[in-house]
PAZAPA-4460 file (N, C-alpha, C; in steps of 0.05 Angstrom, whole numbers, plus 32768, in hexadecimal, padded with zeros to 4 digits):
% residues 364
    n_x    n_y    n_z   ca_x   ca_y   ca_z    c_x    c_y    c_z   seq   type   mol
   847C   8371   81DE   846C   835D   81EC   8460   8349   81D8     1      M     A
   8460   832E   81DB   8451   831D   81CD   8430   8323   81CD     2      R     A
   8427   8319   81B8   8408   831F   81B4   83FA   8307   81AF     3      K     A
   83E0   8301   81BA   83CE   82EA   81B4   83B8   82F4   81A2     4      I     A
   83B0   82E8   818A   839B   82F0   817D   8385   82ED   818A     5      K     A
   8370   8301   818C   8357   82FF   8198   835B   8306   81B9     6      G     A
   8371   8314   81BF   8370   831C   81DC   837E   8335   81D8     7      L     A
   8374   8347   81CB   837A   8364   81CB   836B   8378   81DE     8      E     A
   834B   8373   81D7   833F   8388   81E6   8323   8375   81EB     9      K     A
   831C   8373   8205   8304   8363   820A   82F2   836D   821E    10      G     A
   82DB   835F   8225   82C8   8369   8237   82C0   8351   824A    11      M     A
   82BE   8357   8265   82B8   833E   8276   8299   833E   827A    12      G     A
   8291   8324   8281   8274   8321   8287   8276   8318   829F    13      I     A
   8268   8325   82B3   8262   831D   82CC   8244   8322   82D2    14      G     A
   8237   8316   82EA   8222   831A   82F0   8212   8302   82E4    15      G     A
   821C   82F3   82D0   820B   82DF   82C7   8214   82C0   82D6    16      W     A
   822A   82BA   82D7   8234   82A0   82E5   8245   82A6   82FB    17      L     A
   8248   82C0   8303   8259   82C7   8318   824B   82DC   832A    18      T     A
   825B   82E1   8342   824D   82F2   8353   8234   82EB   8364    19      N     A
   8235   82CF   8366   821D   82C2   8373   8220   82BE   8390    20      Y     A
   820B   82C6   839F   8205   82C3   83BC   8220   82CD   83C9    21      K     A
   8226   82E3   83C6   823B   82EE   83D3   8236   8306   83E8    22      R     A
   821B   8308   83ED   8210   831E   8400   8211   8314   841C    23      F     A
   821C   8327   842A   8218   831E   844A   81FF   8318   8457    24      N     A
   81E6   8320   8448   81D0   831C   8452   81C9   8301   8451    25      V     A
   81D8   82F1   8442   81D5   82D1   8443   81E6   82C6   8455    26      L     A
   81DD   82B1   8462   81EA   82A0   8475   8200   8295   8462    27      K     A
   8219   828C   846F   8230   8281   845F   8227   8267   8450    28      P     A
   821A   8256   845D   820E   823F   844E   81FE   8245   8435    29      E     A
   81EF   8258   8437   81DC   8261   8420   81EC   826D   840A    30      K     A
   8204   8276   840F   820F   8283   83F9   821C   8271   83E6    31      R     A
   821A   8256   83F0   8229   823F   83DF   8215   822F   83D5    32      M     A
   81FB   8238   83D1   81E2   8229   83C6   81DB   8239   83AD    33      Q     A
   81D5   8228   8399   81C7   8230   8383   81AA   8229   837F    34      I     A
   8199   823A   837B   817B   8237   837B   8173   8233   835D    35      T     A
   8156   822D   8361   8145   822E   8343   814B   8247   8337    36      I     A
   8145   825E   8343   8147   8278   8337   8163   827C   8331    37      G     A
   8179   8273   833A   8192   8278   832E   8196   8269   8312    38      D     A
   8189   8251   8312   8190   823F   82FC   8180   8250   82E1    39      M     A
   8167   8259   82E8   8156   8268   82D4   8169   8280   82C9    40      E     A
   8176   828D   82DB   8188   82A4   82D7   819C   829D   82C1    41      H     A
   81A9   8284   82C7   81C0   827C   82BB   81BA   8276   829B    42      F     A
   819F   8266   829B   8196   8264   827F   818B   8279   8270    43      E     A
   8188   8290   8279   8178   82A4   826C   8188   82BF   8267    44      S     A
   819C   82C6   8279   81A6   82E4   827F   81B5   82EB   8268    45      Y     A
   81C8   82DB   825E   81D9   82E0   8247   81D0   82D2   822F    46      I     A
   81CD   82DF   8215   81C4   82CF   81FE   81D9   82D3   81EA    47      T     A
   81D4   82CA   81D4   81E2   82CC   81BA   81E3   82E9   81B4    48      E     A
   81CB   82FB   81B6   81CC   8316   81B0   81E5   8327   81BE    49      K     A
   81E4   831F   81D8   81F8   832C   81EA   8214   832A   81DF    50      D     A
   8219   830F   81D7   8239   830D   81CA   8239   831B   81B0    51      V     A
   8223   831B   81A1   8226   8325   8187   8227   8346   818C    52      E     A
   821E   8355   81A0   821F   836C   81A7   823A   8371   81AF    53      Y     A
   824B   8363   81C1   8262   8369   81C8   8275   8368   81B5    54      I     A
   826F   8354   81A1   8287   8355   8185   8280   836F   8178    55      A     A
   8269   8377   8176   8261   8391   8167   8271   83AA   8172    56      S     A
   8278   83AB   818A   8286   83BE   8198   82A3   83BD   8192    57      L     A
   82AC   83AA   8185   82CB   83A6   817D   82DB   8399   818D    58      G     A
   82D0   838D   81A1   82DD   8378   81B3   82E6   8361   81A2    59      M     A
   82FC   8355   81AD   8303   833B   819F   8304   8324   81B1    60      D     A
   82FB   832B   81CB   82FC   8313   81E1   82E8   831B   81F3    61      H     A
   82DF   8302   81FF   82CD   8306   8217   82D7   82F8   8234    62      I     A
   82D9   8304   8247   82E1   82F8   8260   82C9   82EE   8270    63      R     A
   82C3   82D4   826F   82AC   82CC   827E   82AF   82C2   829B    64      L     A
   82A6   82CE   82AD   82AD   82C7   82C9   829B   82B4   82D3    65      G     A
   829D   82A2   82DF   828E   828D   82EC   8298   8284   830B    66      F     A
   8281   827F   831B   828A   8277   8335   828A   8257   8337    67      D     A
   829B   824D   8348   829C   822F   8348   8287   8225   8353    68      Q     A
   8276   8233   8365   825D   8226   836E   8248   8226   8356    69      I     A
   824A   8234   8341   8239   8235   832B   823C   821D   831B    70      V     A
   8258   8214   8317   8260   81FD   8306   8260   81E2   831B    71      L     A
   8261   81E6   8334   8261   81C8   8347   8246   81C7   8350    72      E     A
   823A   81B3   834E   8226   81AB   835C   822C   81A1   8378    73      E     A
   8242   8197   837C   824E   8191   8397   8269   8187   838F    74      S     A
   8278   817F   83A2   8299   817A   83A0   829B   8165   8389    75      S     A
   82AB   816D   8375   82AF   815F   835B   829B   814E   834D    76      Y     A
   8283   8160   8354   8267   8157   8342   825D   8174   8335    77      V     A
   825C   8172   831B   8257   818C   830E   823D   818C   82FD    78      Y     A
   8236   81A2   82FA   821B   81A8   82EF   821B   81A7   82D2    79      R     A
   8214   8193   82C4   820F   818D   82A5   8204   81A5   829A    80      R     A
   81F0   81B2   82A5   81E0   81C8   829A   81F5   81E1   8299    81      E     A
   8204   81E4   82AB   8215   81FC   82A6   822D   81F7   8291    82      I     A
   8234   81DF   8293   824C   81D8   827D   823E   81DA   825E    83      F     A
   8227   81D2   8260   8214   81D9   8246   8214   81F5   8240    84      D     A
   820F   8205   8255   820E   8222   824E   8228   822F   8243    85      I     A
   823C   8224   8250   8258   822F   824B   825F   8226   822A    86      L     A
   825B   8209   8224   825C   8204   8209   824C   8215   81F5    87      H     A
   8231   821B   81FC   8224   822E   81ED   822F   8248   81E7    88      R     A
   823B   8255   81FE   8244   826F   81FE   825E   826D   81ED    89      F     A
   8273   825E   81EE   8288   825B   81E0   8280   8253   81C3    90      A     A
   826B   824B   81BB   8265   8246   819C   825D   8264   8194    91      D     A
   824C   8270   81A5   8244   828D   819F   825F   829E   8198    92      W     A
   8270   829A   81AD   8286   82AE   81A9   8299   82A6   818D    93      C     A
   829B   8289   8187   82A6   8284   816F   829A   828D   815A    94      G     A
   827F   828E   8159   8271   8296   8142   8275   82B4   813B    95      K     A
   8279   82C8   8150   827F   82E1   814D   829B   82E5   8151    96      Y     A
   82B0   82D6   814E   82CC   82D5   814D   82D7   82E6   8165    97      N     A
   82CC   82D8   817D   82D4   82E4   8196   82E0   82CE   81A6    98      L     A
   82FD   82CF   81B1   8308   82C2   81C3   82F8   82BF   81DA    99      R     A
   8300   82A9   81EC   82ED   82A5   8205   8305   82A3   821C   100      V     A
   8302   82AF   8232   8310   82AD   8248   8300   82A4   825D   101      V     A
   8302   828A   8268   82F1   827D   827C   82FE   8289   8299   102      F     A
   82F5   8296   82A6   8303   82A1   82BE   82EE   8295   82D8   103      N     A
   8302   8289   82E8   82F9   827F   8303   82F7   8299   8316   104      M     A
   82DF   82A2   8313   82D9   82BD   831F   82D9   82BC   8342   105      H     A
   82CA   82A5   8348   82CA   82A2   8367   82CD   8285   836A   106      K     A
   82E5   8280   837B   82E6   8264   837E   82DF   825D   839E   107      A     A
   82D6   8244   83A3   82CF   8240   83BF   82EB   8240   83D2   108      V     A
   82E6   8256   83E1   82FD   8259   83EF   830A   8276   83EA   109      G     A
   8303   8282   83D7   8310   8295   83CC   82F8   82A9   83BE   110      N     A
   82ED   82B7   83D0   82D6   82CA   83C7   82E8   82E7   83CF   111      Y     A
   82EE   82F5   83B6   82FE   830C   83BB   82ED   8323   83CC   112      C     A
   82D4   8321   83CE   82C4   8337   83DF   82B8   832F   83F8   113      D     A
   82BB   8312   83FE   82AF   8309   8419   82C3   82F7   841B   114      I     A
   82D3   82FA   8435   82E5   82E8   843F   82DB   82D0   8449   115      L     A
   82E6   82B6   8446   82D7   829D   8452   82E8   8295   8467   116      E     A
   82D7   8286   8478   82EA   8279   848F   8302   8266   8483   117      E     A
   82F9   8255   846B   830B   8240   8461   8318   824A   844A   118      S     A
   832F   8253   8446   833B   8261   8430   8345   824C   841E   119      G     A
   8343   8254   8403   834F   8241   83EE   8368   8238   83F3   120      L     A
   8378   8248   83FA   8399   8244   83FB   839E   8232   8416   121      M     A
   838C   8233   8427   8393   8226   8440   8385   820B   8444   122      Q     A
   8378   8203   842A   836B   81E6   842A   836E   81D8   8414   123      S     A
   837E   81C0   841D   8383   81AF   8404   836D   81A2   83F8   124      E     A
   8358   819D   8404   833A   8192   83F9   8332   81A4   83E6   125      E     A
   8334   81C1   83EC   8328   81D6   83DD   833A   81D6   83C4   126      L     A
   8352   81D6   83C6   8367   81D7   83AF   8360   81C0   839B   127      Q     A
   8361   81A9   83A6   8359   8194   8393   833F   8195   8387   128      D     A
   8329   81A1   8393   8313   81A5   8383   8318   81BB   836D   129      R     A
   8326   81CE   8373   832F   81E3   8360   833A   81D7   8347   130      F     A
   8350   81C9   834C   835E   81BB   8336   834E   81AC   8326   131      V     A
   833A   8198   8335   832A   818A   8327   8315   8194   8310   132      A     A
   830F   81AC   8319   82FD   81BB   830B   8309   81C8   82F1   133      L     A
   8320   81CE   82F6   832F   81D6   82D9   8336   81C0   82C8   134      W     A
   833A   81A8   82D5   8343   818F   82C6   8322   818A   82B4   135      I     A
   830E   818E   82C2   82F4   8186   82B7   82EF   8196   829F   136      K     A
   82F8   81B2   82A4   82F3   81C3   828F   8307   81C3   827A   137      L     A
   831D   81B9   827A   8331   81B2   8263   8323   8197   8256   138      E     A
   831A   8184   8267   830C   816B   8255   82F8   8176   8246   139      E     A
   82E7   818B   8252   82D0   8190   8245   82D2   81A2   822A   140      E     A
   82E7   81B2   822B   82EE   81C4   8216   8307   81BC   8207   141      F     A
   8316   81A2   8207   832D   819F   81FF   832E   81A2   81DF   142      S     A
   8319   81A4   81CF   8315   81A8   81B2   8315   81C5   81AC   143      D     A
   8314   81D7   81C0   8310   81F5   81BA   8325   8201   81C3   144      N     A
   833E   8207   81B2   8355   8213   81BD   8354   8232   81BC   145      R     A
   833A   823C   81B3   8337   8258   81B6   8330   8263   81D4   146      D     A
   832A   8250   81E4   831F   8254   81FF   8338   825B   8211   147      I     A
   833D   826D   821F   8353   826F   8230   834B   826A   824E   148      I     A
   8358   825F   825F   8352   8259   827A   835E   826F   828A   149      F     A
   8352   827B   829F   835B   8291   82AE   8353   8286   82CE   150      E     A
   8366   827A   82D8   8367   826C   82EF   835A   8278   8306   151      L     A
   835D   828B   830E   8350   829A   8327   8350   82B9   8323   152      L     A
   8336   82C7   8329   8332   82DE   8325   8342   82F3   8334   153      N     A
   8341   82F3   834F   8350   8303   8361   8352   82F1   837A   154      E     A
   836C   82ED   837F   8375   82DB   8399   8374   82ED   83B0   155      V     A
   8369   82E7   83C6   8367   82F3   83DD   8372   82DB   83F7   156      V     A
   8379   82E7   840B   837A   82D8   8425   8395   82C2   841F   157      N     A
   83A4   82C6   840D   83BD   82B6   8406   83D7   82C8   8400   158      A     A
   83ED   82BA   8407   8406   82C6   8401   840B   82BC   83E1   159      T     A
   841E   82CB   83D5   8423   82CA   83BC   842F   82AA   83B6   160      A     A
   843F   82A1   83CD   844C   8286   83C9   8435   8272   83C9   161      E     A
   8422   8278   83DA   8408   8265   83DC   83FA   8261   83C3   162      E     A
   83F5   827A   83B6   83E5   827D   839B   83F9   826F   8389   163      W     A
   8413   8277   8383   8423   826B   836F   8423   824C   8371   164      N     A
   8424   8246   8388   8425   8229   838C   8408   821B   837A   165      Y     A
   83F3   8222   8386   83DC   8219   837C   83D7   821D   835A   166      L     A
   83DE   8235   8354   83DF   823D   8337   83EF   8226   8325   167      A     A
   8408   8221   8331   8417   8210   8326   8410   81F0   8326   168      E     A
   8404   81EB   8338   83F9   81D1   833C   83E0   81D1   8329   169      K     A
   83D0   81E3   8323   83BA   81E5   8310   83C6   81E6   82F4   170      T     A
   83DA   81F5   82F1   83E4   81F4   82D2   83F0   81DB   82CC   171      I     A
   83FD   81CB   82DE   8404   81B2   82DA   83F3   819D   82D2   172      K     A
   83DA   81A1   82E0   83C8   818B   82DC   83BA   8193   82BF   173      A     A
   83B8   81AD   82B8   83AA   81B3   82A0   83C3   81AA   8287   174      I     A
   83DB   81AD   828E   83F0   81AA   8279   83F0   818B   8276   175      R     A
   83E8   817C   8285   83EC   815E   8281   83D7   8153   826F   176      E     A
   83C3   8168   8266   83B2   815D   8257   83B1   8174   823C   177      R     A
   83BF   8189   8244   83C1   8199   8228   83DB   81A9   8229   178      S     A
   83ED   81AB   8218   8404   81BC   821A   83FD   81D9   820C   179      S     A
   83E5   81D9   81FD   83E1   81F2   81ED   83CD   8207   81FD   180      E     A
   83C0   81FD   8210   83AA   820C   821A   83B4   8226   8224   181      R     A
   83A7   823E   821E   83B2   8257   8226   83A9   8257   8241   182      L     A
   83B9   8260   8257   83B2   8260   8274   83BA   8280   8280   183      I     A
   83A9   828A   828B   83AE   82A3   8298   83B0   82A3   82B2   184      I     A
   83C3   82A8   82C0   83CA   82AF   82E1   83D0   82C8   82E5   185      V     A
   83C5   82D1   82FD   83CA   82EF   830A   83D9   82E9   8323   186      G     A
   83DC   8301   8332   83E8   8300   834B   83D3   82FB   8363   187      G     A
   83DE   82FD   837B   83CF   82FD   8394   83C2   831D   839B   188      A     A
   83BA   831E   83B1   83AC   8338   83B8   839D   8347   83A3   189      E     A
   8389   833A   839F   8372   8340   838B   837F   834A   8372   190      W     A
   8392   833D   8369   83A1   833E   8350   83AA   835F   8349   191      N     A
   83AF   836B   835D   83B7   8386   835B   83CD   8389   834D   192      N     A
   83DB   83A0   833C   83F2   83A1   8331   840E   8397   8342   193      P     A
   8411   83A0   8359   8428   8399   836A   842B   8379   8369   194      P     A
   8417   836F   8367   8417   834E   836A   8429   8343   8357   195      G     A
   842D   8354   8340   843B   834B   8328   8455   833B   832D   196      L     A
   8461   834B   833E   847F   8347   8343   8482   832C   8351   197      K     A
   846E   8322   835C   846C   8308   836C   8463   82EE   835A   198      D     A
   8457   82F3   8345   844B   82DC   8336   8463   82CD   8329   199      I     A
   8462   82B2   832D   8470   82A2   831E   8470   82A2   8305   200      K     A
   8485   82A6   82F5   8487   82AA   82DA   848E   828D   82CE   201      V     A
   8484   8284   82BC   8486   8267   82B0   8495   8268   8298   202      Y     A
   84A2   8252   8291   84B1   824E   827A   849E   823C   8267   203      D     A
   8488   824E   8260   8470   8241   8250   8468   825B   823F   204      D     A
   8469   8257   8227   845E   8270   8216   8440   826E   8217   205      E     A
   8433   825D   8221   8413   825F   8222   8407   8264   8239   206      N     A
   8418   8270   824B   840F   827E   8263   840F   829C   8261   207      I     A
   83F8   82A8   8268   83F2   82C4   8269   83F4   82D2   8282   208      I     A
   83F8   82E7   828A   83FB   82F2   82A3   83EB   8308   82A4   209      Y     A
   83DA   830E   82BE   83C7   8322   82BD   83C6   8332   82D6   210      T     A
   83B9   834B   82D6   83B3   8359   82E9   839D   836A   82EA   211      F     A
   8392   8375   82FB   8376   8388   82FC   8382   83A2   8307   212      H     A
   836E   83B7   82FC   8374   83D0   8305   835A   83DF   8313   213      C     A
   8358   83E3   832E   833E   83F0   8333   8348   840B   8345   214      Y     A
   835D   8418   833C   8367   842F   834C   835C   844A   8340   215      A     A
   8358   845E   8350   8358   845E   836F   8340   844F   8378   216      P     A
   8341   843B   838A   8329   842C   8390   8312   8439   8398   217      Y     A
   8312   8453   83A6   82FE   8463   83B0   82F0   846E   8397   218      E     A
   82FD   8473   8384   82F0   847C   836A   82E1   8466   835E   219      F     A
   82ED   8451   8358   82E3   8439   8347   82CC   842D   8350   220      T     A
   82CC   842F   836E   82B8   841D   8383   82A5   8432   838E   221      H     A
   82A3   844A   838A   8296   8465   8396   827C   845B   83A0   222      Q     A
   8275   845D   83B4   8259   845A   83C0   824D   843C   83BC   223      Q     A
   8264   842F   83B7   8259   840F   83B7   824D   8404   83D0   224      G     A
   8240   83F0   83CF   8233   83E4   83E7   823D   83C9   83F1   225      V     A
   8252   83BD   83DF   825F   83A7   83EC   8278   83AE   83FD   226      L     A
   8285   83C0   83F9   829C   83C4   840A   8296   83DE   841E   227      Q     A
   82A4   83D8   8434   8299   83E9   844F   82A5   8407   8447   228      E     A
   82BB   840B   843E   82C7   8426   8436   82B7   8438   8429   229      G     A
   82B0   8432   840F   829F   8440   83FB   8283   8445   8406   230      P     A
   8276   8432   8412   825D   8430   841E   825E   8443   8432   231      L     A
   8272   8443   8445   8272   8459   845D   8279   8473   8451   232      Y     A
   828E   847A   8443   8293   8494   8436   827B   84A1   8426   233      Y     A
   8270   848D   8417   8259   8497   8407   8259   84B0   83FC   234      N     A
   826F   84B3   83E7   8272   84CE   83DE   8278   84CC   83C2   235      R     A
   826F   84DC   83AE   8276   84DE   8392   8296   84E5   8391   236      K     A
   82A0   84D6   837D   82BF   84DA   8378   82C6   84E1   835D   237      M     A
   82C9   84F7   8357   82D0   84FF   833B   82EA   84F7   8330   238      P     A
   82EC   84F3   8313   8307   84F0   830B   8306   84F8   82ED   239      Y     A
   831C   8508   82E7   8334   850E   82F4   8329   8526   8309   240      P     A
   8336   852F   831D   8335   8545   832A   834C   8550   833B   241      T     A
   8348   856E   833D   835D   8579   8351   8354   857C   836F   242      D     A
   8340   856A   8373   8338   856D   8391   833C   8554   83A0   243      D     A
   8359   8554   83A0   8365   853C   83AB   835B   853A   83C8   244      I     A
   8353   854E   83D6   834A   854C   83F4   8334   8537   83F8   245      D     A
   8324   853A   83E2   830D   8525   83E2   8314   8509   83E1   246      R     A
   832A   84FF   83D4   8338   84E6   83D6   8349   84E4   83F0   247      Y     A
   8353   84F7   83F8   8363   84F6   8411   8352   84F0   8428   248      R     A
   833A   84FF   842A   8327   84FD   8440   8319   84DF   843F   249      E     A
   8313   84D3   8426   830D   84B7   8429   831F   84A5   843B   250      Y     A
   8335   84A9   8434   834B   8497   8446   8349   849F   8465   251      H     A
   8346   84BA   8468   8349   84C1   8488   8331   84B7   8492   252      S     A
   8316   84BB   8486   82FD   84B2   8494   82FC   8496   8494   253      V     A
   8304   8486   8480   8300   8466   8481   8315   845D   848E   254      V     A
   832E   8463   848A   8344   8455   8499   8356   8466   84AD   255      A     A
   834C   847F   84AF   835B   848E   84C5   8376   848E   84BA   256      N     A
   837C   8494   849E   8392   8496   8491   8398   84AF   8488   257      D     A
   83AA   84C0   8494   83AB   84DF   8493   83C1   84E5   847E   258      K     A
   83CC   84CF   8474   83E4   84D5   845E   83DB   84CC   8441   259      N     A
   83C3   84C4   843E   83BF   84BD   8424   83C1   84D4   840D   260      A     A
   83CA   84C9   83F7   83D2   84E0   83DF   83E3   84F8   83EA   261      Y     A
   83F1   84F7   83FB   8400   850F   8403   8414   8517   83EE   262      R     A
   8418   8503   83E0   8432   8509   83C6   8426   8511   83AE   263      D     A
   840D   8516   83AC   83F9   8520   8392   83E7   8536   8398   264      I     A
   83E5   854A   8385   83D0   855C   838A   83B7   8555   8375   265      D     A
   83B8   8544   8368   839C   853F   8357   839A   851F   8353   266      K     A
   8380   851A   834E   837D   8500   8344   837B   84FF   8326   267      M     A
   838E   84F2   8318   838D   84F0   82FA   83A0   84D8   82F0   268      D     A
   83A6   84DC   82D5   83B2   84C6   82CB   83D0   84C1   82D5   269      I     A
   83D9   84D7   82DE   83EF   84D4   82EF   83F5   84BF   8303   270      G     A
   83E0   84C1   8314   83DC   84AF   832A   83DB   8493   831F   271      F     A
   83CA   848E   8308   83C5   8473   82FF   83DE   846C   82F0   272      L     A
   83EE   847B   82E3   8408   8471   82DB   841B   8468   82F1   273      R     A
   8419   8472   8308   842A   8468   8319   841F   844E   8328   274      K     A
   8409   844E   8329   83FB   8436   8332   8401   8420   831F   275      Y     A
   8400   8422   8306   8405   840D   82F4   841B   8409   82EB   276      L     A
   8433   8417   82F8   8450   8410   82F1   8458   83F2   82F3   277      E     A
   844F   83E2   8308   8453   83C8   8308   844F   83B8   82EF   278      P     A
   843C   83C2   82E3   8432   83B3   82C5   8445   83BB   82B2   279      A     A
   8453   83D3   82B0   8462   83DB   829F   8480   83D0   82A6   280      K     A
   8485   83C8   82BF   849C   83BF   82C3   849E   839F   82BA   281      E     A
   8486   8391   82C0   8483   8376   82B6   8488   8373   829C   282      F     A
   847A   8389   828C   847F   8383   826E   849B   8389   8264   283      V     A
   84A9   839A   8275   84C7   83A1   8269   84D9   838A   8272   284      E     A
   84D1   837E   828B   84E4   8364   8294   84E0   834E   8286   285      K     A
   84C4   8349   827B   84BF   832C   826D   84B0   8333   8253   286      Y     A
   84C0   8340   8241   84B9   8347   8226   84AE   8330   8216   287      P     A
   84B6   8317   821F   84AB   8300   820E   8493   82F4   8218   288      D     A
   848A   8300   822D   8472   82F5   8238   8458   8307   8234   289      K     A
   8440   82FF   823E   8428   830C   8236   841D   8315   824F   290      I     A
   8415   832F   8250   8409   833B   8267   83EF   8348   8260   291      L     A
   83D8   8340   826C   83BD   834A   8265   83B0   8354   827D   292      W     A
   83A6   836D   827A   8395   8379   8290   837A   836F   828B   293      C     A
   8375   835D   829C   835B   834A   829B   8343   8358   82A7   294      G     A
   8349   836F   82B6   832D   837B   82C4   8330   8396   82D0   295      E     A
   8323   83A8   82C4   8320   83C8   82D0   8304   83D0   82C7   296      F     A
   82FA   83E1   82D9   82E4   83F0   82D7   82D9   8402   82ED   297      G     A
   82C6   840F   82E6   82BA   8422   82FF   829D   8418   8303   298      T     A
   8296   841C   831B   827A   8416   8327   8265   8427   8310   299      I     A
   824E   8418   8312   823B   841F   82FB   822F   843E   8301   300      R     A
   8229   8443   831A   821B   845C   831F   8230   8476   8321   301      H     A
   824C   846F   831A   825F   8489   8318   8258   8496   8302   302      C     A
   825A   84AE   82FE   8258   84C3   82EB   8262   84B8   82D3   303      D     A
   8253   84B9   82BC   825A   84AA   82A3   8276   84B9   829B   304      I     A
   8275   84D3   829B   828E   84E1   8290   82A4   84DB   82A2   305      K     A
   82A0   84D4   82BC   82BA   84CD   82CB   82C2   84B1   82C3   306      W     A
   82AC   84A1   82C0   82B6   8488   82B4   82C5   8488   829E   307      R     A
   82BD   8495   8289   82C7   8499   826D   82E5   84A2   8271   308      E     A
   82EA   84B7   8284   8303   84C5   8289   8316   84B1   8296   309      N     A
   8310   84A1   82A8   8321   848E   82B7   8327   8474   82A2   310      W     A
   8311   846C   8297   8314   8457   8282   832A   845E   826A   311      M     A
   8324   8478   8262   8337   847E   824E   8353   847E   8259   312      R     A
   8356   8485   8271   8373   848B   827B   8381   8474   827E   313      D     A
   8373   845E   828B   8378   8444   828E   8384   8435   8271   314      V     A
   8371   8436   8260   8375   842B   8246   838F   8436   8238   315      I     A
   8394   8454   823B   83A9   8464   8233   83C2   8457   823D   316      T     A
   83C0   8453   8256   83DA   844B   8264   83DD   8429   825B   317      I     A
   83CF   841C   8253   83D3   83FC   8251   83DF   8405   8234   318      L     A
   83D2   8411   8222   83DB   8411   8204   83F6   8418   8200   319      K     A
   8400   842B   8216   841D   8438   8214   8432   841D   8218   320      E     A
   8426   8408   822A   8438   83F4   822A   842C   83D7   821B   321      S     A
   841B   83DF   8207   8413   83CD   81F6   8405   83B2   8209   322      D     A
   83F8   83BB   8219   83EC   83A3   822A   83CD   83A1   8225   323      I     A
   83C7   8389   8216   83AB   8381   8213   839A   8386   822A   324      P     A
   8380   8387   822C   836C   838F   8240   834F   8380   823B   325      Y     A
   8344   8382   8251   8326   8377   8250   831A   8383   8267   326      C     A
   8304   8396   8260   82F8   83A7   8270   82E3   8399   827D   327      V     A
   82D8   83A1   8298   82C5   8395   82A7   82B1   83AA   82AE   328      W     A
   8295   83A4   82AA   8290   838A   829C   8276   8393   8288   329      N     A
   826E   837E   827F   8258   8386   8269   8240   8388   827B   330      Y     A
   8230   8376   8287   8216   837C   8296   8216   836F   82B0   331      L     A
   8212   837E   82C3   820B   8375   82DF   81F2   836F   82E9   332      S     A
   81ED   8360   82FA   81CF   835B   8301   81CB   836D   8315   333      T     A
   81AE   8378   8316   81A5   838D   8328   81AA   838B   8344   334      P     A
   81A9   8373   834A   81B3   836D   8368   81CF   836B   836D   335      N     A
   81E5   8372   835C   8200   836E   835F   8208   838E   836C   336      D     A
   820F   8387   8385   8219   83A0   8391   8233   83AF   8387   337      G     A
   8240   83A2   8370   8256   83AD   8366   824C   83AD   8348   338      N     A
   8242   83C0   833F   8233   83BF   8323   8247   83D3   8315   339      R     A
   8256   83C2   8304   826A   83D0   82F1   825E   83D0   82D2   340      F     A
   8249   83CC   82D1   8241   83C7   82B3   8247   83DD   82A0   341      S     A
   8248   83D7   8288   824D   83EC   8275   8237   83EE   8260   342      L     A
   8222   83E0   8265   820C   83DF   8256   81F3   83E5   8264   343      V     A
   81E2   83F3   8257   81C5   83F8   8263   81B7   83DF   8269   344      D     A
   81A6   83DA   8282   8199   83C3   828A   8186   83B7   8275   345      D     A
   8175   83C9   826B   8160   83C5   825A   8167   83C1   823B   346      D     A
   8178   83D6   8232   817E   83D3   8216   8195   83C3   8210   347      S     A
   81A5   83C1   8224   81BE   83B1   8220   81D2   83BC   8208   348      R     A
   81D3   83D9   820E   81E1   83E6   81FE   81F6   83FA   820A   349      R     A
   820C   83FD   8201   8221   840D   820E   8214   8429   8218   350      I     A
   8223   842F   822D   8214   8446   823B   821B   8460   822E   351      L     A
   822F   8461   821D   823A   847A   820D   8249   8472   81F7   352      S     A
   8248   847E   81E1   8258   847A   81CB   8276   847F   81CE   353      E     A
   8277   8494   81E1   8297   8499   81EB   82A0   8486   81F8   354      E     A
   8295   8476   8208   829D   845F   8219   82A2   844A   8208   355      L     A
   8293   8444   81F1   829A   842C   81DE   82B2   8434   81CE   356      A     A
   82B5   844D   81C8   82CA   8453   81B7   82E9   844D   81CB   357      R     A
   82E4   8454   81E3   82F9   844F   81F6   8302   8436   81FA   358      I     A
   82EF   8424   81FC   82F3   840A   8200   8300   83FB   81E9   359      I     A
   82F8   8406   81D3   8305   83FD   81BD   8320   8404   81B6   360      R     A
   832B   8416   81CA   8345   841C   81C8   834C   8438   81B5   361      G     A
   8332   8443   81AF   8335   8459   819E   8337   8474   81AE   362      E     A
   8350   8478   81B8   835D   848A   81C9   8365   84A3   81BB   363      I     A
   8358   84BB   81BE   8365   84D2   81B4   8378   84E0   81C5   364      S     A
***
């Protein structure tokens, strides 16, 4: 498989410019508003020291997630302050030899954890705003080819055909301004591996394809508060384990599914290999293309040894197919219901040296 310099092993940054206003406690109209406190957070939460530290961990790129409502003041009107922050961040990354992936994490009409009444794929107006924002980003960063554009984090409430249409439209708009910009596109249905088979594959060497891995979901999101299933089941989930009944019971209790995991007797790397088979098949089918695992991780309060075990197995499988990757994520805000952070809140240092070794790809 082809490789891109600076896209081998990376770390995502969430909780800074993304995952804003997504709580159901807020009325829908208030989820789309940015306050003075938000702006203060944007100005101060991530600094050059954070970028320097990520580089020191052996990473070669940072995937920076942002929400459309953070960049947009209103339709087609953009916040100069946020673009200044993006420029400053890109300069920091350049200083420490890190590539940057700009990732549209939450688009208006496509929040992967709160379904909205007006979907991005069902609204021509929202699609026009989406494309316009990417045009604006290309214009802003036209002189920086180390920045990679990831069109959308996790597509929901859409068919593969609907998303392929919007992705192609957006790529065309960017290509009218740049033939060299590296662009990342994933599949529908939360970017899960099965969606790879339905991604439109382009005759364009500067298109990168992506997928995410959060399987088994009841492990990676265990006791999370944003999803109904883990919140309701509210049980610690070890990995690996021979206690497959614990996993079966999750599906039985949450979804009344009595047949889950009937074909396996333990939860381990064997399950993950089967789950990630579509990625291996994509690499074999398109050896001249680039496939990148852009996001995978475990919720923060999961036992650290279980987190290490799972991360080690995922990266082992990715390396077997020579797939570059980006772990999720550096630091989550305390009010983020999906805290997947890999560093301590106060010291901002990796939670264990073994975890640092694993994410560098030093797998024994």
